[in-house]
C-alpha positions as CSV (number, residue, x, y, z in Angstrom):
1,X,23.4,11.4,14.5
2,X,21.6,8.4,13.0
3,X,21.0,7.5,9.3
4,X,17.2,7.5,8.6
5,X,17.7,5.4,5.5
6,X,18.3,2.2,7.4
7,X,16.5,-0.5,9.4
8,X,16.5,-0.3,13.2
9,X,14.9,-2.5,15.9
10,X,12.1,-0.5,17.4
11,X,10.5,-3.1,19.7
12,X,10.2,-6.8,20.3
13,X,7.5,-8.7,18.4
14,X,5.4,-9.4,21.5
15,X,5.5,-5.7,22.6
16,X,3.4,-4.5,19.7
17,X,-0.3,-5.3,20.3
18,X,-3.7,-4.2,18.9
19,X,-3.7,-1.1,21.2
20,X,-2.1,2.1,19.9
21,X,1.2,2.7,21.6
22,X,3.8,5.4,21.4
23,X,7.4,4.4,20.9
24,X,10.5,6.6,20.3
25,X,12.7,5.7,17.3
26,X,15.7,7.9,16.5
27,X,14.2,10.7,18.6
28,X,10.9,10.7,16.8
29,X,7.6,9.6,18.4
30,X,5.9,6.8,16.4
31,X,2.4,5.4,16.9
32,X,2.4,1.6,16.5
33,X,-0.2,-1.2,16.7
34,X,-1.1,-4.5,15.1
35,X,-4.0,-4.9,12.6
36,X,-6.6,-7.6,13.0
37,X,-4.4,-9.8,10.7
38,X,-1.5,-9.2,13.0
39,X,0.4,-6.9,10.7
40,X,2.6,-4.2,12.2
41,X,1.4,-0.6,11.5
42,X,3.5,2.5,12.3
43,X,2.4,6.1,11.9
44,X,3.9,9.4,12.7
45,X,2.5,10.3,16.1
46,X,1.3,13.9,15.6
47,X,-0.2,14.5,19.1
48,X,1.5,11.8,21.3
49,X,0.8,13.5,24.6
50,X,-3.0,13.5,24.2
51,X,-4.1,10.2,25.6
52,X,-7.8,10.9,25.2
53,X,-7.3,11.6,21.5
54,X,-5.2,8.5,21.1
55,X,-7.8,6.3,22.6
56,X,-10.6,7.9,20.6
57,X,-8.6,7.5,17.3
58,X,-7.4,4.0,18.1
59,X,-10.5,2.2,16.9
60,X,-11.0,4.5,13.9
61,X,-7.4,4.2,12.7
62,X,-7.5,0.4,13.1
63,X,-10.8,0.1,11.1
64,X,-9.4,2.4,8.3
65,X,-6.4,0.1,7.9
66,X,-8.6,-3.0,8.0
67,X,-10.9,-1.6,5.3
68,X,-7.9,-0.7,3.1
69,X,-6.4,-4.2,3.6
70,X,-9.8,-5.8,2.8
71,X,-10.1,-3.8,-0.4
72,X,-6.6,-4.6,-1.5
73,X,-7.2,-8.3,-0.7
74,X,-10.3,-8.3,-2.9
75,X,-8.3,-6.6,-5.7
76,X,-5.6,-9.2,-5.5
77,X,-8.2,-12.0,-5.6
78,X,-9.8,-10.3,-8.7
79,X,-6.4,-10.1,-10.4
80,X,-5.6,-13.7,-9.7
81,X,-9.0,-14.8,-11.0
82,X,-9.4,-12.3,-13.9
83,X,-11.0,-13.5,-17.0
84,X,-9.9,-10.6,-19.3
85,X,-6.4,-9.6,-20.2
86,X,-6.7,-6.2,-18.5
87,X,-7.8,-4.8,-15.2
88,X,-10.4,-2.1,-15.9
89,X,-10.2,-0.1,-12.7
90,X,-10.5,3.7,-13.1
91,X,-7.0,3.9,-11.4
92,X,-5.6,1.6,-14.1
93,X,-7.0,3.8,-17.0
94,X,-3.7,5.6,-17.8
95,X,-1.6,2.4,-17.9
96,X,-4.3,0.6,-19.9
97,X,-4.4,3.5,-22.5
98,X,-0.6,3.6,-22.8
99,X,-0.5,-0.2,-23.3
100,X,-3.2,-0.1,-26.0
101,X,-1.5,2.8,-27.8
102,X,1.9,1.1,-27.6
103,X,0.3,-2.1,-29.0
104,X,-1.3,-0.2,-31.8
105,X,2.1,1.4,-32.7
106,X,3.8,-2.0,-32.7
107,X,1.1,-3.5,-34.9
108,X,1.4,-0.6,-37.3
109,X,5.2,-1.0,-37.5
110,X,4.8,-4.7,-38.1
111,X,2.4,-4.0,-40.9
112,X,4.8,-1.6,-42.5
113,X,7.6,-4.2,-42.2
114,X,5.5,-6.8,-43.9
115,X,4.6,-4.4,-46.7
116,X,8.3,-3.6,-47.3
117,X,9.2,-7.2,-47.3
118,X,6.8,-8.0,-50.2
């Protein structure tokens, strides 16, 4: 029995290429490949014995990861070069609302403190 909450060597660096490959790690089949940027990607291999499906999905899966990476890179560039104090992405709305409400409460508390000090 192996602990799954640990790091294990699954392959040598040169063994993982751009092509989808199946490897076995702790008795589980994992689909691995490298992105265009050379980053390692590993997915649960749900139909590992279907070579035709693996080949068909290979390009689509790689493109999906590349698109996600490109979007995240653009977001990082936008964050590094931002001209406003907040990121106004729809996914950031909850945190932004919380921050604004918290800042309003702090301002109100400071105003009460000043009034009491007078």
